[in-house]
N, C-alpha and C positions, 0 to 999 in steps of 0.2 A: 120950069127948066133952068131957073138960077142957082137952085140947090147942086145939081149936078156938077158944075165945075168945081164947088167946094168941097163935094164928096170925094170926087176924083183928087183932088189936091190931098184932102186928109188921108185917103188911101195911099197914095203915093209917098206920103210924109210917112206912114205906118211901115210901108213896105223898105223904105228908107233906113228907118231905125232897126228893123229886123234884120236888114242887111249888115247894119253897121256890128249888131250884136254877133251875128253868124262869123263876120271878118275876126271879131275879137277871140271868139270861142276858138275859130281855126288856129290863129296865131298861138293861143295857149296850148292847144294841142300839139302844134308843131313843136313848141317849146318842150313841153313834156316828153315828146319821142325823142327829140335832140337828147335832152339829158339822159333817158334811160338807154339811147345807145352809148353814151358816153361811159356809163355804169356797165353796161355789157362788155365794153372794151375793156374796161379795167380789170373786170371779173376774168374775162379771158386771159388777160395778161398772167393775173394771180395764179390761175389754175395751171397755165404755162411753166412757170416759174415753179411752183410746187412739184408738178410732174418730173422736172428736170432736177429738183433737189432730191426728190425721192429715188429718181434713177442713179443719183450719184451717190446716194448712201447705200443703195443696194450694191453697188458696185464696189464701194470701200468695205462693205462687210458689215456695215452697222445696221442693215435691214433685215438680219437674220430673224428667223421665227424665236419669239421671246420666250418660248417653252425650251429652247436649246440653252439658254443662259442659265447660270446657276446664280442664284442670291448671293450677295456678298459675304455672307455669314458661312458659306460652306467652305 
């Protein structure tokens, strides 16, 4: 019976260590998700800006079909 308290204490210690590693991993994963969301938000902003630039270029006539434009030597 004397070994049971020691075995129980050892098992609790192992579980505490595993819990600590799991908490650390969860923190790392949360930080990764946070950084990825920041990147996604920046990319969405860039795509929106590019769409606006493209729409403005089309309105200004610069976005016509390149086949319709004559090369400068003609």
